[in-house]
N, C-alpha and C positions, 0 to 999 in steps of 0.2 A: 381961335380955331387953328388946329394943326393939320396942315395938308400932307398928305402921303400919296407918293406916286403909285407904289405897290405894297399892298398889305396882305400877308398870307393868313388864310382863314383858320383859326384855331378852335376847335371845340372842346368842351368840358369832358366829353366822353372819350376824347384821345389822350387825356392825362392820366397818368397812373394815380394810385391812391396817395403816395407820397406827394405827387406834385400839386394834387388838389389841396392836401393839408398845407403845403407850403404857400399856395396861392392864397389860401385864407389868412396865413400868418402875415403875408405881405399886405393884406388889407382888400383883396380883391373877393367880393362875395360870389358864392356859387350862382350861377345863371346857366339856363339851357345852352346857350351858345354864345360864342363872341364872333361877331361877323366882321369880316374885313372887306372893304370895298376898294376896287382898283380904280384910281384916278379921280377919287372923291375924297372930300374932307370928312373928318371925323370930329366928334366933340372930344374935349380934353379928358372927360371922364372916361369915354371908351379907350382912349389912348392910354391912360393910366393902367386900366384893366389888362390891355394887351400886353404892355411893358411888363407888368407883374406877373402876369402868366409865363410869359418868356423867360424872366429871370428864374421862375421855379422850375421850368424845365431844364434851364441850364444847370441848376443846383443838383436836380436828380440825375442828370447825365453824370455830372462830377462824381456824385456818391456811387453811381453804378460802376464807373470805371475804377474808382478806389477799391470797391468790394471785389471786383474781378482780379485786380492787382494783388490783393491780400490773399485770394484763394490760389492764384497762380503760385505765389510765393511759397504758400503752404504746402502745395504740391511738389514743388521743386525741393523744400526741405525735406519732405516725406521721403522723396526719391533718393536723396543723399543719404538719409537714415537707413534704408533698405540696402543700399549699395555697401554699407559698412558692415551689415550682419555676414557672419561666416568668416571673418577675418582670422579668428582663432580656432575654427573648426578643423584642425589638423591633428587630432589626438592629444593635443595639450592646450593648456591656457598660458598666460603670460609668466606664471612662475610654477607651473606643473607640467608634467609630461608623462607619457606611458607609451608603451610598444614592446616589441620583441627585439632583444638584443641581436643586432646583425653584425657588429664588430666592436672590438675593444682594443684600446690604445693604451699607452702609458699613462696618459691623464685624458682619456676621453672614452665615451660610450656612445655608440651610434645605434639609433632605434629606427625601426621601420614601423610606421603606423598602420591602421587597418587598410589604408589605400595603397600600401606599398612604397610611400614615401619615406625616404631615409633622411635622418637629421642627426648631426654629431653634436654632442654636449661635452663641455668641458669639466672634469673633476679635479679635486685638490687633495692636499693633505689633510683638511678638515672634513672631507666628505665622510658620511656615516653610512654604513650598510646594514640592513636587517633581512633575515629570512623570515617571512611572516612577523612574529613579535619578538624573534630571537635576534639578539645582536650578532653580527657576523663581520667578516672582513672582505676586502676588495677580491680576495681569493675565491669567494663564493660565487662571484659572477661568472656566467659563461654564456656562449652564444646560444641563441634559441630560448634563453629565459624570458618570461614575462616579467617586466619590472615597471615601477612608477617612479618619477623622479621628482624632487623638490628642488626649485632652483631660486638664486637670488633674485630679488627685484630689481637690481640696479644693473647697467651695462658696463662692460660685458658679463653676462650672466654666467655663473658655475653652479654645479650641482652640490647641493647641501646634504641631501639625503637619497639613498637608493633603497627602495622596497623591492625585494626579490619575491615574486609571487608564487607560493608553494601549489604544488600539484596535487590533486586528490583522485585516486581510483578506487573504485569499489567493485566486488564481484565475488562469485562463488570460486573457490579454490579448486582447480583441475588437476595441479600437480605441484610438487615442492621438491626441487632436486639442487642440492648445493646451495647456493645463496640466491636462487631464483624461484620466486612464487609465481605461478602461472594462475591467472584468474580469467574467467569467460567474460569477454566483452559483448557488444551488441552485434547482432546479426551474424553470430557464429564466429566471431573474431576472438582472438586471445591478447591479453595484456600481460606484460612481465612486470613484477615488483622485485627489485634487486635489494636485499637486505645485507647487513654488515654486522660487526660486532656493536656497532655504535646505535644500532636499531633498537628501540624500546617497543615492548608488546603489553597489550592489556587484553583481558578476555572477559567479555561482559563487564567491563568497567574495573575489573580488578587487575593488578599487576600479573603479568605472565610471561611465558617464554615462547620461543619459537616451536616449542614442542607442542603447543596447543593448535598449530596451524596444521589443519588436516584436510584432506580432500572432502569437499562437501561443505565445509565452514565457509561463512561469508566474512571477507575482511574489508577493512576501510584503511587504505594506506596513504600516508601524507609525506611528501618530500619534494625534491627536486626533479626536473626532467632528465632523463637517462641520455646517455650518448646517442642512442638511436631512438627513433619514433616508436611510440607505444611502449616505452619503458619508463620506470619510475625508480629513483634512488630513494628509498624510503627512509625517513627518519623515525616514523611512528607507524605501528600496525595494530589496528583495533581488530580484535577477533570476536565474531559473534558465532558461538558454537552452534553447530547443526542440531536440529531438533532430535533428540533421541528417544526412540521408542522403549519404554521400561516394562513393557508387557507383550506377551505373544500368547497365541493358542492356536490349537489345531489337533489333528490325529497323529499319534506316534507311529512313524513310520519305520524307524531304526533307533537302536539303543547302542551306545558304545560305553566304553569304559568310564569316560568323563564327558559324555555328549548324549544330547538327545536331538533326534530329527523329527521335525514336524511337517505335516503337509497342510496347507491352508485350503480354504474351500474351493480355491482355483486350482488345486493339484500342485502348487509351487512349494518346494521343499526347502527348509532352512535348518541349519545345525546349530544348535546352541551348546555352549561349554558349561558343565556343572563343576563343582568342586566338593570338597570335604565338608564345607559349611552349608551346602544347600539342604534346604528342609523339604519334606514332602507330606502331604496329606491327602486323605480319601475322605472327600467331604470336609467335615469339620474334626475328623479323626486323624491324629498324628500317625504317619506310617513311615517306611523306609523306602530306599530305592528298590528294594526287591518287590515292591508293589506295582512297580512300573511294568507295562507291557505293551508290545505292538497293538495297534487299533484302538487303544485307550484314547479318550478325549482329555486333554490336559490344558491348563493354563499356566503359563510361566511369569514370574517376576524377574527382572533383569537389573543389573547395576546400571547407573546412569553414566558411568565413565568407560572410557574405551581402553582396552578390549572388554566387551561385556560378558558377564558370566551370570549364571542361573543363581538366584538366591532363595527362590521358593518354586515348589512344583504343587499345583493343585490337580489331583486326579479327579475328573468329573464322575460322579456316580451315575450309573444307568438306572432308570426306572422303567418297569413293565407293570402293566395292568390288564387283567382280563379274566374271564371266567374259566375256572379249572375244569379242563376235560379229562384229565387223568393224572394219577400220582402213583409212579412206581419207583420203587428204591429211593434214589436221591433226586430224582428228577420230577419236578411239577411241570405238567404240559398245559398251557393256557391258550385259549382261542385269540388270535390275532385279527387283524382287518382283512377283508376281502377272502376269508376262508383259510388263512394262514394259520400256522401253530408257532408258538414260541416255547422256549424251554427255560426254566427257572431251576437251577442246580442248587441244592441246599446242602449243608454240612452240620456237623456237631457244633459249630460256632454260630450258625444262624439262629437268630431271635425271631420270636412270633408274638403278634398281638392279635386278638379278636375282638372287633368293635372297641377298640382302645384299651382293652385290658390284656395283662400278660396271658399268653397261651402257648400251646405246644403244636408240633406238626399234625398231631391228631385231629385238629379242627379243620385241617385243610381236606376239604371233601369235593367231590365232582359237583358242579353247580356253584360253588362258592366264588365270588369275586376276590382276588388278591391284589395287592399292590407290593410289588417286590423292588427292593432297592439293592444295588450292589455293583460290581465291575463286570465288564465286557467277559463273557466266556471265551474259550479258545476258539471257538467257531462262530460264525455269524448267527444272530437270532437267539444266542443263548446268553444267559446271565449267572454269574456266580453271586447267589444272594447273600447279603449280610443282615438283612431284615426282611420279613414276609408280615405285611398286615392283611388280615382276613376281613373283609369289609361286608360281604353280603352272602347269605345262603339262599340261593333261589329256592331251595326247598321250603324256606320259610317266607316266601312270597313277600320281599322287601322292596320298598320303592325308593326313589331318589327325588327329592326336590318336587316342584309342581308339575310332574309328568305322570304318564299313564304307560303301563305294558299291555300290549294288545296282541289278540290272535295267537297263532301257534307258538310264539316266543313265550307266552304266559302259561303254557300247559304244565310246567314244573312248579307253578304257583298253586296248584291245587291241593297241596298237602297241608295247607292252613295258613293262618296269618302270623307273620313273625313281626319283630320290632320294626317300625318304620322310622324314615328320616325326613325331617321336614314335613311337609304336607302331601307328599307322594303317596299313591296306593296302586295295588296292583288290581287288574280285573281278570274274570274268568273268560 
């Protein structure tokens, strides 16, 4: 028998899962409780159980402390890793750098990063220089240029390559004087593109010259920053020609020796230049400049190059239709809308058709409906007719389409039935 003066009571429920498993491993079977008695003796079997359980608890405690130590070490390592991040976050890495040139020395370049921090880098006789993809020399470097540097990987580091960033400006040309092209910037600002004899030009992708730079054209200039803010010393200028209107239409308001002035529907007047090669048409019939008159409606075709000239003038023919109310001399009077009258002036050159067949002026009678085509007359509401088509003789009571003529308007139809058109008919 083993005598114990004091034994602490340990219960299975107070052990962790790991301790219980270790207890079983040490040979102590699970039991509801292990009872310790103060000042009394215990059996050897119970003593063994207590010792084994105590050993298991000690092992568990050791494992727990070890795990906590590993976790703490991991946290410390993680903290050290985080503290090292950002070491190269200065606008450059170990063998690269970029920024704005703030100073130039005989064998040095000083750059400012985006935070305003300045760093000086050493150049050498083997340092290469580029403007974009074009090889350059150290002379191309200037203060305020944006550059990227490539550095040696060994210490002390030197610059092996300098890339000078090209500046790009685009906008609509507002002026071109001397060697300065002014373009519109944002928010009402202006930018200056300075050109020289070395500047090259393209227009819509094809080789061009400075002559293609005109107000309204959009340019895309590439080069180096100018001496002052908002300027660019251009090496290339790409021109996108402004959209050119090659057609115009309106009412003739004035005629000059080599010009036509048109008013559009808003009343705005524009003068266009004609030439000896300008052609004229009345509808589909060729005409001459003599056919042009004030108040005629015309359409113009223009050259696509500047300055634009008129290549073709189409004089719009006027068309009037209505029932004949009188025919005296050379004037046929027809009923217009709302009780008005229109005058069709005929001449020996006027041609006639009646129901599609060739005819003469004798077929024009009161009550007949005519369709006259020609040019505007000298006064408003008149037409100088080139052709007159006689469509209907109301005395023959003709109808048009699926309609009916009723009431007083049909009184002239009482003279008998004439040829009909479509399925229409007249009623008494």
